[in-house]
C-alpha positions in Angstrom: -0.1 -0.2 -0.1 1.6 3.3 -0.8 0.0 6.2 1.9 0.4 9.7 1.6 0.7 12.0 4.7 0.3 15.8 5.2 -0.2 18.6 8.4 -2.4 20.8 8.2 -3.5 24.0 10.2 -1.3 25.4 12.9 1.6 23.5 14.4 1.1 21.7 17.4 3.8 19.6 19.2 3.8 15.9 18.5 3.3 16.1 15.2 6.3 14.4 15.0 4.9 11.7 17.1 2.4 11.0 14.0 4.7 11.1 11.3 6.9 9.1 13.3 4.0 6.3 14.1 2.4 6.1 11.0 5.9 5.6 9.1 6.9 3.2 11.2 3.5 0.8 11.1 3.7 0.8 7.4 7.1 -0.1 6.6 8.1 -2.3 9.6 4.7 -3.9 10.1 2.9 -3.4 7.6 5.4 -3.5 4.5 3.9 -0.3 3.2 5.4 2.7 1.3 4.9 6.6 3.4 4.8 9.6 0.8 5.1 12.9 3.0 3.6 16.2 1.5 5.2 19.4 2.9 2.8 22.8 3.9 -0.4 20.5 3.9 -2.7 20.3 1.2 0.0 23.0 -0.7 2.1 20.4 -1.1 -0.2 17.6 -2.3 -1.1 20.3 -5.5 2.6 21.6 -5.7 3.7 18.1 -6.2 6.0 19.1 -3.4 6.5 15.9 -1.7 9.2 13.6 0.3 9.6 9.9 0.9 9.4 9.1 4.2 11.1 5.8 6.2 12.2 4.8 9.4 15.9 6.6 8.9 14.3 9.7 8.1 12.1 10.0 11.1 14.9 9.2 13.6 15.5 11.7 16.5 11.9 13.8 15.8 10.1 12.2 18.5 11.1 15.3 20.9 10.5 18.1 18.5 8.4 20.4 18.3 6.5 21.3 15.4 6.6 19.6 11.8 9.5 18.0 9.6 6.7 18.3 7.4 6.2 22.1 7.6 2.4 23.2 7.5 -0.2 25.4 6.3 -4.3 26.2 6.0 -4.3 26.0 2.6 -6.5 23.5 1.0 -7.9 22.3 -2.3 -11.4 23.3 -1.8 -9.9 26.7 -1.5 -8.9 26.5 -5.8 -10.8 26.3 -8.5 -9.2 23.5 -9.8 -8.2 22.2 -6.0 -9.8 18.3 -6.3 -8.7 18.1 -9.7 -4.5 18.3 -8.4 -5.3 16.1 -5.6 -6.6 13.8 -7.9 -3.3 13.8 -10.4 -1.2 13.6 -7.2 -3.3 10.1 -6.1 -2.7 8.9 -10.1 1.3 10.4 -10.4 2.0 8.5 -6.7 -0.2 5.8 -6.9 -1.8 7.0 -3.7 -4.5 4.3 -1.7 -4.8 6.6 0.7 -4.1 10.1 2.5 -3.9 10.8 5.9 -4.7 14.6 6.9 -3.5 15.7 10.2 -5.1 18.9 11.5 -7.5 20.6 13.9 -11.0 21.3 12.9 -10.7 22.6 9.6 -8.9 20.0 8.5 -11.0 17.7 9.8 -13.8 19.2 7.6 -11.5 18.6 4.6 -10.8 15.2 5.1 -14.9 14.9 5.7 -15.5 17.0 2.2 -12.8 14.7 0.5 -14.6 11.7 1.7 -18.1 13.1 0.4 -16.1 13.8 -3.2 -14.8 9.5 -2.9 -10.9 9.9 -2.0 -10.0 7.8 0.3 -8.9 9.6 3.4 -8.3 8.5 6.9 -8.3 12.0 9.6 -6.1 12.1 12.3 -7.2 15.6 15.5 -4.9 17.7 16.3 -4.8 20.3 18.0 -3.7 22.4 21.2 -6.8 23.9 22.1 -8.5 20.5 22.5 -11.8 21.7 21.0 -12.5 18.6 18.9 -15.4 16.7 19.1 -15.2 13.0 20.2 -12.0 12.3 21.0 -11.0 13.2 24.9 -8.2 14.7 24.1 -5.8 15.3 21.1 -1.4 15.6 21.1 -0.2 19.0 22.0 -2.7 20.1 24.6 -0.7 18.4 27.2 1.9 19.7 26.7 0.7 23.2 26.1 -1.1 23.5 29.4 2.4 22.0 31.3 4.2 25.4 29.2 1.4 27.9 30.3 1.3 26.3 33.9 5.0 26.8 34.2 4.5 30.4 33.1 1.6 30.6 36.1 4.0 29.4 38.3 6.4 31.7 37.8 4.7 35.0 37.7 3.1 34.3 41.0 6.7 35.5 42.3 6.9 38.6 40.6 3.3 39.0 41.4 3.7 38.8 45.1 7.1 41.1 45.1 5.5 43.9 43.2 1.7 43.7 45.1 0.5 43.4 41.3 -2.3 41.6 39.5 -1.1 39.7 36.6 -3.3 38.8 33.3 -2.1 35.7 31.6 -3.4 35.5 28.0 -3.3 31.9 26.9 -4.6 30.8 23.8 -8.3 29.6 23.3 -9.9 30.5 20.3 -13.9 29.7 21.0 -13.3 27.3 24.0 -11.2 27.7 27.6 -9.6 24.4 28.6 -6.0 25.4 28.2 -7.1 28.3 30.6 -9.1 26.1 33.0 -6.6 23.1 32.5 -3.4 25.8 33.4 -5.6 27.9 35.8 -6.4 25.2 38.3 -2.7 23.8 37.8 -1.0 27.0 38.5 -3.4 27.8 40.9 -4.7 31.3 39.3 -7.4 33.5 41.1 -10.0 34.3 38.2 -9.7 32.0 34.8 -12.0 33.4 32.4 -13.0 31.3 29.4 -15.1 31.5 26.4 -17.4 29.5 27.5 -18.8 31.6 30.1 -18.7 35.1 29.1 -17.5 37.4 32.2 -18.5 40.9 33.7 -15.9 43.1 34.4 -17.1 44.9 37.8 -17.7 41.2 39.4 -13.9 40.6 38.6 -12.8 43.6 40.2 -14.7 42.9 42.7 -13.5 40.0 43.9 -9.6 41.4 43.2 -10.7 43.8 45.6 -11.7 42.5 47.9 -9.3 39.5 47.7 -6.3 42.1 48.6 -8.3 43.4 51.7 -8.0 40.4 52.9 -4.2 40.7 52.9 -3.8 39.1 49.6 -1.2 41.7 47.6 -1.3 39.5 44.3 -3.5 37.9 42.0 -3.0 36.0 39.0 -6.0 36.2 36.4 -5.9 33.7 33.2 -8.5 34.9 30.5 -8.2 32.3 27.1 -7.9 34.7 23.6 -11.0 34.3 22.7 -12.9 35.0 25.9 -15.9 37.8 26.5 -17.2 40.3 28.3 -21.0 40.6 29.7 -22.8 42.7 26.7 -22.7 46.3 27.8 -20.0 45.9 30.9 -16.9 46.4 28.8 -15.9 47.0 25.4 -13.8 45.2 23.4 -12.8 46.2 19.1 -14.4 44.1 16.6 -11.5 41.4 15.5 -10.1 41.4 12.8 -10.6 38.3 9.7 -7.6 37.1 8.3 -7.7 35.4 4.4 -8.9 32.4 5.6 -12.4 33.7 7.7 -10.3 33.2 10.7 -10.9 35.6 13.2 -7.9 36.9 14.8 -7.7 36.9 18.2 -5.4 38.5 20.5 -5.3 41.0 23.0 -8.2 40.7 25.6 -5.6 40.0 28.0 -3.9 44.1 27.5 -7.7 45.5 27.5 -8.2 43.5 30.8 -5.6 44.4 33.0 -5.5 48.1 31.8 -9.5 48.0 33.3 -8.4 46.3 36.1 -5.9 48.6 37.3 -8.1 51.7 36.1 -10.8 50.8 38.2 -8.8 49.2 41.1 -6.4 51.2 41.3 -4.4 48.1 41.7 -1.2 48.0 39.3 -1.9 45.6 37.1 0.5 43.6 33.8 -0.8 41.3 31.6 2.2 38.6 29.9 0.5 37.0 26.5 2.0 33.7 26.2 1.1 33.1 22.6 2.7 31.1 20.5 5.5 30.0 23.0 2.7 27.6 23.9 2.9 25.7 20.4 6.5 25.3 20.8 9.6 22.9 22.4 9.7 20.0 22.7 5.9 17.6 23.3 5.5 16.3 27.0 5.3 12.1 27.4 1.9 11.9 26.9 2.0 14.3 23.8 4.5 11.3 22.3 2.4 8.7 23.1 -0.8 10.0 22.6 0.7 10.9 18.5 2.1 7.5 18.0 -0.8 5.5 18.9 -2.4 7.7 16.2 0.3 8.0 13.6 -0.4 3.9 14.6 -4.2 3.8 14.2 -4.4 6.0 11.0 -2.3 3.1 8.8 -4.2 0.7 10.2 -7.0 1.8 9.1 -6.3 2.9 5.8 -5.3 -0.8 5.7 -8.7 -1.8 6.5 -9.8 0.2 3.8 -12.1 1.9 6.9 -12.5 5.6 4.6 -13.7 9.0 5.7 -12.8 8.0 10.0 -10.7 9.9 12.5 -9.2 8.3 15.0 -9.5 9.7 18.4 -9.0 8.6 22.0 -12.1 7.0 23.4 -12.3 5.5 27.0 -8.7 5.9 27.1 -8.8 3.9 23.9 -8.2 4.5 20.2 -10.8 4.0 18.3 -12.6 5.2 15.2 -15.1 7.5 14.5 -16.4 8.9 11.1 -15.0 12.3 10.6 -18.3 13.7 9.7 -19.0 13.2 12.8 -16.6 15.4 14.3 -17.0 18.1 12.6 -19.1 21.5 13.2 -19.1 21.5 16.8 -17.0 22.0 19.1 -16.0 20.2 22.2 -16.5 22.7 24.8 -14.9 22.9 28.6 -17.3 20.5 30.8 -19.7 21.8 33.5 -18.1 20.4 36.1 -14.4 21.6 35.2 -16.1 25.6 34.7 -18.2 24.6 38.0 -14.1 23.4 40.2 -13.6 26.8 38.1 -16.2 29.0 39.8 -15.3 27.2 43.5 -12.2 28.6 43.6 -12.6 32.4 43.0 -12.4 34.9 45.3 -15.3 35.5 47.2 -17.2 38.8 47.6 -20.1 39.3 50.2 -23.1 37.8 48.9 -21.7 35.1 47.5 -20.1 32.9 49.7 -19.5 29.8 47.7 -19.4 30.7 44.8 -20.4 27.2 42.1 -21.0 25.3 45.0 -24.6 22.6 45.1 -26.7 23.3 47.7 -25.5 22.6 51.3 -21.6 21.8 49.9 -18.7 23.3 52.1 -16.6 25.8 50.0 -13.3 24.9 49.8 -10.0 26.7 51.9 -8.7 29.9 49.7 -5.0 29.8 48.8 
C-alpha cells in the first residue's frame, strides 16, 4: 500500500510523533510506503513531497513542530483543487492520504471523503476542541507550558503586589485556560464558555486584596468576551481564511482592572510559546498511537474515519460526525473553576451545590 501523509493548520507539539508512528507502522509492520507532502494540501497540489522511512524519522520524536511543514491552504479554496488532488493520487499511486490537523483540516478530510477520495483523519489541536475524542496531542504540552509560566508569575506578582493577567490560547473554548488556571493556582480564570462581568472580576480582586492577599493571577483565554454592555472591546480582524485574529483581551482587561481598582496591573501573553518546544510524554505517546491507528484504518480501507481517544483506548469515528461542533469545557470543570474564585459578600460559595462546604482559599 502507498500512503500519503500531511500536517495542516497550526503547528503543534506531537505532530512528529504522528509522522514517526505512521511511518514505522507502515514500513515495518505492513510493508507499505509513506509519502510525506510538505506544507499540507499545498504540497499535494504542488507535488512538493518526500519519501518517508524509518531512517528519515529517527530523532524526530522529541522535536516540536512538524518536519513536513504546515499551512492552512486547502483544495476547496482553489478552482482546480480537486483535480490537482486526483492527479497527486494518480501520480504517486496513492491508496490513501492521512490528513493530520484541527477542526478545519478535519472538515477538509470529511469533504474529500464525500467526493470519493480514500482519506483518514487524525485530530490535532492544542485547544483540545475537536469533538468525539477525549484528548488531542499537543494540549497537555500547552497546558504544561502555561502552568510553568503561571508558577513563575506568582513570585513577581507577590514581589510587586500586582495583578498579573495571563492571556493564553483558546479561540472558542477554554480548555487550556481552565486546566492551566487550576494547575497554576490562578485566582480568576476567564473562558469563552462563560462571558465575564468586569465589575465582578474587579470586586473579587479588591475583596481578595483587602484580606491581605496582595498578588492576583488572572488567566484569560484569548477568545473570552465580556458580558454585553459591561466592557467595550474592538471587533477582531478577519484573516484571508475567514478566521478571527484574536489576541489582545489580556491587555484590555489589565487596563480595566487597574483603572477600576487602582491596583497596579500588568499583562503577559504567552502566544505561540504554547505551540513550541518538545512535546511532553503524554503527547508523544498519544501522537504515536494516533499515527499507528491511522495506518491501520487505511490498511482496513475504513475511509472517512478519524482516529480518536475513547475511554482511554484508540478507536475510530466518522470524521463527518466530529466536525461542525466544537468540544467545549465540561460543566463540572467550569463549576470547579468558580469554586476557587475569590469570594465576595453575598457570594460565599460560588459554583457549589446547595449545602456543600466551600474550599479553603489559597
